Jmol script that loads the backbone (N, CA, C; Angstrom):
load data "model"
ATOM      1  N   UNK A   1      42.177  28.583 -18.319  1.00  0.00           N
ATOM      2  CA  UNK A   1      42.744  28.909 -19.604  1.00  0.00           C
ATOM      3  C   UNK A   1      42.134  27.990 -20.656  1.00  0.00           C
ATOM      4  N   UNK A   2      41.983  28.514 -21.836  1.00  0.00           N
ATOM      5  CA  UNK A   2      41.460  27.715 -22.931  1.00  0.00           C
ATOM      6  C   UNK A   2      42.481  26.670 -23.345  1.00  0.00           C
ATOM      7  N   UNK A   3      42.015  25.717 -24.158  1.00  0.00           N
ATOM      8  CA  UNK A   3      42.906  24.635 -24.589  1.00  0.00           C
ATOM      9  C   UNK A   3      44.027  25.151 -25.492  1.00  0.00           C
ATOM     10  N   UNK A   4      43.712  26.006 -26.457  1.00  0.00           N
ATOM     11  CA  UNK A   4      44.748  26.572 -27.324  1.00  0.00           C
ATOM     12  C   UNK A   4      45.190  27.908 -26.750  1.00  0.00           C
ATOM     13  N   UNK A   5      46.292  27.884 -26.060  1.00  0.00           N
ATOM     14  CA  UNK A   5      46.776  29.062 -25.352  1.00  0.00           C
ATOM     15  C   UNK A   5      48.176  29.400 -25.851  1.00  0.00           C
ATOM     16  N   UNK A   6      48.429  30.692 -26.004  1.00  0.00           N
ATOM     17  CA  UNK A   6      49.762  31.126 -26.431  1.00  0.00           C
ATOM     18  C   UNK A   6      50.677  31.275 -25.216  1.00  0.00           C
ATOM     19  N   UNK A   7      51.953  31.252 -25.483  1.00  0.00           N
ATOM     20  CA  UNK A   7      52.927  31.485 -24.423  1.00  0.00           C
ATOM     21  C   UNK A   7      52.771  32.866 -23.816  1.00  0.00           C
ATOM     22  N   UNK A   8      52.428  33.855 -24.652  1.00  0.00           N
ATOM     23  CA  UNK A   8      52.227  35.217 -24.145  1.00  0.00           C
ATOM     24  C   UNK A   8      51.062  35.276 -23.163  1.00  0.00           C
ATOM     25  N   UNK A   9      49.999  34.500 -23.419  1.00  0.00           N
ATOM     26  CA  UNK A   9      48.846  34.481 -22.505  1.00  0.00           C
ATOM     27  C   UNK A   9      49.248  33.854 -21.169  1.00  0.00           C
ATOM     28  N   UNK A  10      50.015  32.792 -21.211  1.00  0.00           N
ATOM     29  CA  UNK A  10      50.480  32.149 -19.979  1.00  0.00           C
ATOM     30  C   UNK A  10      51.368  33.109 -19.194  1.00  0.00           C
ATOM     31  N   UNK A  11      52.236  33.824 -19.887  1.00  0.00           N
ATOM     32  CA  UNK A  11      53.105  34.800 -19.231  1.00  0.00           C
ATOM     33  C   UNK A  11      52.273  35.890 -18.567  1.00  0.00           C
ATOM     34  N   UNK A  12      51.201  36.337 -19.220  1.00  0.00           N
ATOM     35  CA  UNK A  12      50.326  37.362 -18.643  1.00  0.00           C
ATOM     36  C   UNK A  12      49.632  36.850 -17.381  1.00  0.00           C
ATOM     37  N   UNK A  13      49.172  35.605 -17.409  1.00  0.00           N
ATOM     38  CA  UNK A  13      48.527  35.019 -16.226  1.00  0.00           C
ATOM     39  C   UNK A  13      49.538  34.892 -15.086  1.00  0.00           C
ATOM     40  N   UNK A  14      50.744  34.453 -15.402  1.00  0.00           N
ATOM     41  CA  UNK A  14      51.771  34.336 -14.363  1.00  0.00           C
ATOM     42  C   UNK A  14      52.150  35.705 -13.800  1.00  0.00           C
ATOM     43  N   UNK A  15      52.169  36.724 -14.646  1.00  0.00           N
ATOM     44  CA  UNK A  15      52.442  38.086 -14.162  1.00  0.00           C
ATOM     45  C   UNK A  15      51.357  38.528 -13.188  1.00  0.00           C
ATOM     46  N   UNK A  16      50.116  38.157 -13.465  1.00  0.00           N
ATOM     47  CA  UNK A  16      49.016  38.490 -12.552  1.00  0.00           C
ATOM     48  C   UNK A  16      49.163  37.771 -11.212  1.00  0.00           C
ATOM     49  N   UNK A  17      49.878  36.659 -11.207  1.00  0.00           N
ATOM     50  CA  UNK A  17      50.135  35.913  -9.972  1.00  0.00           C
ATOM     51  C   UNK A  17      51.402  36.385  -9.259  1.00  0.00           C
ATOM     52  N   UNK A  18      52.066  37.397  -9.814  1.00  0.00           N
ATOM     53  CA  UNK A  18      53.240  37.957  -9.156  1.00  0.00           C
ATOM     54  C   UNK A  18      54.575  37.533  -9.740  1.00  0.00           C
ATOM     55  N   UNK A  19      54.570  36.807 -10.839  1.00  0.00           N
ATOM     56  CA  UNK A  19      55.820  36.405 -11.492  1.00  0.00           C
ATOM     57  C   UNK A  19      56.356  37.558 -12.328  1.00  0.00           C
ATOM     58  N   UNK A  20      57.674  37.661 -12.410  1.00  0.00           N
ATOM     59  CA  UNK A  20      58.329  38.693 -13.212  1.00  0.00           C
ATOM     60  C   UNK A  20      59.284  38.029 -14.192  1.00  0.00           C
ATOM     61  N   UNK A  21      59.357  38.591 -15.396  1.00  0.00           N
ATOM     62  CA  UNK A  21      60.290  38.086 -16.396  1.00  0.00           C
ATOM     63  C   UNK A  21      61.705  38.450 -15.960  1.00  0.00           C
ATOM     64  N   UNK A  22      62.578  37.442 -15.916  1.00  0.00           N
ATOM     65  CA  UNK A  22      63.963  37.722 -15.537  1.00  0.00           C
ATOM     66  C   UNK A  22      64.914  37.622 -16.729  1.00  0.00           C
ATOM     67  N   UNK A  23      64.534  36.829 -17.739  1.00  0.00           N
ATOM     68  CA  UNK A  23      65.355  36.780 -18.953  1.00  0.00           C
ATOM     69  C   UNK A  23      64.609  36.028 -20.050  1.00  0.00           C
ATOM     70  N   UNK A  24      65.127  36.191 -21.270  1.00  0.00           N
ATOM     71  CA  UNK A  24      64.601  35.454 -22.410  1.00  0.00           C
ATOM     72  C   UNK A  24      65.764  35.013 -23.275  1.00  0.00           C
ATOM     73  N   UNK A  25      65.711  33.775 -23.721  1.00  0.00           N
ATOM     74  CA  UNK A  25      66.718  33.268 -24.646  1.00  0.00           C
ATOM     75  C   UNK A  25      65.967  32.569 -25.771  1.00  0.00           C
ATOM     76  N   UNK A  26      66.051  33.138 -26.954  1.00  0.00           N
ATOM     77  CA  UNK A  26      65.283  32.603 -28.075  1.00  0.00           C
ATOM     78  C   UNK A  26      63.805  32.771 -27.806  1.00  0.00           C
ATOM     79  N   UNK A  27      63.062  31.683 -27.924  1.00  0.00           N
ATOM     80  CA  UNK A  27      61.619  31.765 -27.715  1.00  0.00           C
ATOM     81  C   UNK A  27      61.205  31.343 -26.308  1.00  0.00           C
ATOM     82  N   UNK A  28      62.146  31.181 -25.406  1.00  0.00           N
ATOM     83  CA  UNK A  28      61.829  30.753 -24.046  1.00  0.00           C
ATOM     84  C   UNK A  28      62.055  31.891 -23.053  1.00  0.00           C
ATOM     85  N   UNK A  29      61.050  32.097 -22.213  1.00  0.00           N
ATOM     86  CA  UNK A  29      61.065  33.181 -21.231  1.00  0.00           C
ATOM     87  C   UNK A  29      61.150  32.573 -19.839  1.00  0.00           C
ATOM     88  N   UNK A  30      62.045  33.079 -19.032  1.00  0.00           N
ATOM     89  CA  UNK A  30      62.219  32.624 -17.651  1.00  0.00           C
ATOM     90  C   UNK A  30      61.557  33.637 -16.732  1.00  0.00           C
ATOM     91  N   UNK A  31      60.674  33.155 -15.848  1.00  0.00           N
ATOM     92  CA  UNK A  31      59.973  34.014 -14.895  1.00  0.00           C
ATOM     93  C   UNK A  31      60.288  33.560 -13.483  1.00  0.00           C
ATOM     94  N   UNK A  32      60.205  34.499 -12.541  1.00  0.00           N
ATOM     95  CA  UNK A  32      60.474  34.183 -11.136  1.00  0.00           C
ATOM     96  C   UNK A  32      59.441  34.875 -10.252  1.00  0.00           C
ATOM     97  N   UNK A  33      59.045  34.148  -9.214  1.00  0.00           N
ATOM     98  CA  UNK A  33      58.219  34.709  -8.144  1.00  0.00           C
ATOM     99  C   UNK A  33      59.104  34.725  -6.912  1.00  0.00           C
ATOM    100  N   UNK A  34      59.203  35.866  -6.280  1.00  0.00           N
ATOM    101  CA  UNK A  34      60.152  36.038  -5.168  1.00  0.00           C
ATOM    102  C   UNK A  34      59.601  35.609  -3.821  1.00  0.00           C
ATOM    103  N   UNK A  35      58.809  34.605  -3.779  1.00  0.00           N
ATOM    104  CA  UNK A  35      58.355  33.895  -2.592  1.00  0.00           C
ATOM    105  C   UNK A  35      58.057  34.692  -1.348  1.00  0.00           C
ATOM    106  N   UNK A  36      58.160  34.135  -0.175  1.00  0.00           N
ATOM    107  CA  UNK A  36      58.719  32.822   0.028  1.00  0.00           C
ATOM    108  C   UNK A  36      57.685  31.734  -0.270  1.00  0.00           C
ATOM    109  N   UNK A  37      58.076  30.620  -0.737  1.00  0.00           N
ATOM    110  CA  UNK A  37      59.382  30.322  -1.304  1.00  0.00           C
ATOM    111  C   UNK A  37      59.491  30.883  -2.720  1.00  0.00           C
ATOM    112  N   UNK A  38      60.696  31.195  -3.131  1.00  0.00           N
ATOM    113  CA  UNK A  38      60.862  31.697  -4.495  1.00  0.00           C
ATOM    114  C   UNK A  38      60.668  30.533  -5.470  1.00  0.00           C
ATOM    115  N   UNK A  39      60.225  30.867  -6.673  1.00  0.00           N
ATOM    116  CA  UNK A  39      59.948  29.841  -7.679  1.00  0.00           C
ATOM    117  C   UNK A  39      60.236  30.407  -9.056  1.00  0.00           C
ATOM    118  N   UNK A  40      60.917  29.635  -9.877  1.00  0.00           N
ATOM    119  CA  UNK A  40      61.206  30.030 -11.255  1.00  0.00           C
ATOM    120  C   UNK A  40      60.595  29.019 -12.207  1.00  0.00           C
ATOM    121  N   UNK A  41      60.197  29.501 -13.379  1.00  0.00           N
ATOM    122  CA  UNK A  41      59.617  28.628 -14.397  1.00  0.00           C
ATOM    123  C   UNK A  41      59.941  29.189 -15.770  1.00  0.00           C
ATOM    124  N   UNK A  42      60.099  28.296 -16.733  1.00  0.00           N
ATOM    125  CA  UNK A  42      60.359  28.684 -18.114  1.00  0.00           C
ATOM    126  C   UNK A  42      59.109  28.433 -18.940  1.00  0.00           C
ATOM    127  N   UNK A  43      58.737  29.436 -19.743  1.00  0.00           N
ATOM    128  CA  UNK A  43      57.557  29.335 -20.605  1.00  0.00           C
ATOM    129  C   UNK A  43      57.994  29.558 -22.046  1.00  0.00           C
ATOM    130  N   UNK A  44      57.667  28.619 -22.949  1.00  0.00           N
ATOM    131  CA  UNK A  44      57.975  28.852 -24.357  1.00  0.00           C
ATOM    132  C   UNK A  44      57.035  29.913 -24.921  1.00  0.00           C
ATOM    133  N   UNK A  45      57.583  30.876 -25.609  1.00  0.00           N
ATOM    134  CA  UNK A  45      56.778  31.964 -26.172  1.00  0.00           C
ATOM    135  C   UNK A  45      56.342  31.552 -27.587  1.00  0.00           C
ATOM    136  N   UNK A  46      55.486  30.516 -27.644  1.00  0.00           N
ATOM    137  CA  UNK A  46      54.988  29.987 -28.905  1.00  0.00           C
ATOM    138  C   UNK A  46      53.550  30.455 -29.119  1.00  0.00           C
ATOM    139  N   UNK A  47      53.100  30.394 -30.370  1.00  0.00           N
ATOM    140  CA  UNK A  47      51.732  30.799 -30.696  1.00  0.00           C
ATOM    141  C   UNK A  47      50.718  29.901 -29.999  1.00  0.00           C
ATOM    142  N   UNK A  48      50.961  28.602 -30.011  1.00  0.00           N
ATOM    143  CA  UNK A  48      50.088  27.635 -29.337  1.00  0.00           C
ATOM    144  C   UNK A  48      50.959  26.679 -28.534  1.00  0.00           C
ATOM    145  N   UNK A  49      50.672  26.574 -27.248  1.00  0.00           N
ATOM    146  CA  UNK A  49      51.392  25.614 -26.411  1.00  0.00           C
ATOM    147  C   UNK A  49      50.699  24.263 -26.505  1.00  0.00           C
ATOM    148  N   UNK A  50      51.482  23.204 -26.510  1.00  0.00           N
ATOM    149  CA  UNK A  50      50.903  21.867 -26.496  1.00  0.00           C
ATOM    150  C   UNK A  50      50.233  21.642 -25.145  1.00  0.00           C
ATOM    151  N   UNK A  51      49.218  20.779 -25.154  1.00  0.00           N
ATOM    152  CA  UNK A  51      48.443  20.522 -23.942  1.00  0.00           C
ATOM    153  C   UNK A  51      49.332  20.038 -22.801  1.00  0.00           C
ATOM    154  N   UNK A  52      50.276  19.161 -23.080  1.00  0.00           N
ATOM    155  CA  UNK A  52      51.159  18.642 -22.040  1.00  0.00           C
ATOM    156  C   UNK A  52      52.058  19.711 -21.445  1.00  0.00           C
ATOM    157  N   UNK A  53      52.525  20.628 -22.294  1.00  0.00           N
ATOM    158  CA  UNK A  53      53.364  21.734 -21.818  1.00  0.00           C
ATOM    159  C   UNK A  53      52.561  22.651 -20.915  1.00  0.00           C
ATOM    160  N   UNK A  54      51.359  23.002 -21.354  1.00  0.00           N
ATOM    161  CA  UNK A  54      50.481  23.858 -20.555  1.00  0.00           C
ATOM    162  C   UNK A  54      50.148  23.188 -19.225  1.00  0.00           C
ATOM    163  N   UNK A  55      49.830  21.913 -19.270  1.00  0.00           N
ATOM    164  CA  UNK A  55      49.495  21.158 -18.067  1.00  0.00           C
ATOM    165  C   UNK A  55      50.667  21.161 -17.088  1.00  0.00           C
ATOM    166  N   UNK A  56      51.871  20.948 -17.585  1.00  0.00           N
ATOM    167  CA  UNK A  56      53.058  20.921 -16.723  1.00  0.00           C
ATOM    168  C   UNK A  56      53.310  22.280 -16.072  1.00  0.00           C
ATOM    169  N   UNK A  57      53.151  23.356 -16.839  1.00  0.00           N
ATOM    170  CA  UNK A  57      53.362  24.705 -16.302  1.00  0.00           C
ATOM    171  C   UNK A  57      52.345  25.002 -15.207  1.00  0.00           C
ATOM    172  N   UNK A  58      51.068  24.733 -15.489  1.00  0.00           N
ATOM    173  CA  UNK A  58      50.001  25.024 -14.522  1.00  0.00           C
ATOM    174  C   UNK A  58      50.193  24.205 -13.250  1.00  0.00           C
ATOM    175  N   UNK A  59      50.496  22.927 -13.385  1.00  0.00           N
ATOM    176  CA  UNK A  59      50.699  22.088 -12.197  1.00  0.00           C
ATOM    177  C   UNK A  59      51.908  22.529 -11.386  1.00  0.00           C
ATOM    178  N   UNK A  60      52.977  22.909 -12.052  1.00  0.00           N
ATOM    179  CA  UNK A  60      54.183  23.364 -11.355  1.00  0.00           C
ATOM    180  C   UNK A  60      53.902  24.632 -10.557  1.00  0.00           C
ATOM    181  N   UNK A  61      53.216  25.583 -11.176  1.00  0.00           N
ATOM    182  CA  UNK A  61      52.894  26.845 -10.495  1.00  0.00           C
ATOM    183  C   UNK A  61      51.924  26.596  -9.342  1.00  0.00           C
ATOM    184  N   UNK A  62      50.917  25.761  -9.566  1.00  0.00           N
ATOM    185  CA  UNK A  62      49.941  25.474  -8.510  1.00  0.00           C
ATOM    186  C   UNK A  62      50.619  24.841  -7.298  1.00  0.00           C
ATOM    187  N   UNK A  63      51.519  23.925  -7.529  1.00  0.00           N
ATOM    188  CA  UNK A  63      52.244  23.274  -6.434  1.00  0.00           C
ATOM    189  C   UNK A  63      53.155  24.262  -5.711  1.00  0.00           C
ATOM    190  N   UNK A  64      53.898  25.050  -6.475  1.00  0.00           N
ATOM    191  CA  UNK A  64      54.857  25.988  -5.878  1.00  0.00           C
ATOM    192  C   UNK A  64      54.171  27.098  -5.099  1.00  0.00           C
ATOM    193  N   UNK A  65      53.037  27.574  -5.578  1.00  0.00           N
ATOM    194  CA  UNK A  65      52.345  28.691  -4.940  1.00  0.00           C
ATOM    195  C   UNK A  65      51.252  28.224  -3.983  1.00  0.00           C
ATOM    196  N   UNK A  66      51.038  26.923  -3.881  1.00  0.00           N
ATOM    197  CA  UNK A  66      50.017  26.339  -3.005  1.00  0.00           C
ATOM    198  C   UNK A  66      48.634  26.906  -3.313  1.00  0.00           C
ATOM    199  N   UNK A  67      48.299  26.917  -4.600  1.00  0.00           N
ATOM    200  CA  UNK A  67      46.964  27.334  -5.029  1.00  0.00           C
ATOM    201  C   UNK A  67      46.374  26.236  -5.897  1.00  0.00           C
ATOM    202  N   UNK A  68      45.062  26.272  -6.066  1.00  0.00           N
ATOM    203  CA  UNK A  68      44.395  25.239  -6.845  1.00  0.00           C
ATOM    204  C   UNK A  68      44.590  25.466  -8.336  1.00  0.00           C
ATOM    205  N   UNK A  69      44.692  24.368  -9.058  1.00  0.00           N
ATOM    206  CA  UNK A  69      44.816  24.431 -10.514  1.00  0.00           C
ATOM    207  C   UNK A  69      43.620  25.168 -11.104  1.00  0.00           C
ATOM    208  N   UNK A  70      42.425  24.925 -10.560  1.00  0.00           N
ATOM    209  CA  UNK A  70      41.204  25.563 -11.070  1.00  0.00           C
ATOM    210  C   UNK A  70      41.290  27.082 -11.016  1.00  0.00           C
ATOM    211  N   UNK A  71      41.901  27.627  -9.989  1.00  0.00           N
ATOM    212  CA  UNK A  71      41.989  29.084  -9.884  1.00  0.00           C
ATOM    213  C   UNK A  71      42.943  29.654 -10.927  1.00  0.00           C
ATOM    214  N   UNK A  72      43.975  28.914 -11.303  1.00  0.00           N
ATOM    215  CA  UNK A  72      44.866  29.369 -12.373  1.00  0.00           C
ATOM    216  C   UNK A  72      44.145  29.286 -13.709  1.00  0.00           C
ATOM    217  N   UNK A  73      43.445  28.179 -13.940  1.00  0.00           N
ATOM    218  CA  UNK A  73      42.738  27.993 -15.206  1.00  0.00           C
ATOM    219  C   UNK A  73      41.626  29.010 -15.402  1.00  0.00           C
ATOM    220  N   UNK A  74      41.045  29.480 -14.319  1.00  0.00           N
ATOM    221  CA  UNK A  74      39.948  30.451 -14.433  1.00  0.00           C
ATOM    222  C   UNK A  74      40.441  31.862 -14.746  1.00  0.00           C
ATOM    223  N   UNK A  75      41.735  32.085 -14.742  1.00  0.00           N
ATOM    224  CA  UNK A  75      42.281  33.427 -14.961  1.00  0.00           C
ATOM    225  C   UNK A  75      42.376  33.809 -16.433  1.00  0.00           C
ATOM    226  N   UNK A  76      41.903  32.946 -17.321  1.00  0.00           N
ATOM    227  CA  UNK A  76      41.986  33.275 -18.748  1.00  0.00           C
ATOM    228  C   UNK A  76      40.954  34.238 -19.092  1.00  0.00           C
TER     229      UNK A  76
END
end "model"
wireframe off; spacefill off
backbone 0.3
color backbone group
């Protein structure tokens, strides 16, 4: 993924990995992957995500799904 990434782009990448939107409250979207193991994550639906937020989301998904960070980043 590029450095300046929107929340919608992150949601699209997570959908490609099998995550589904389960709810939204304000500008935050909750997604779930039905495992095993199941995993949920919240993504802010902002125009530009801060680098630390993007990094935390990517690392959390990579750890939960047992995939490399590089493979998630290449999906942009």
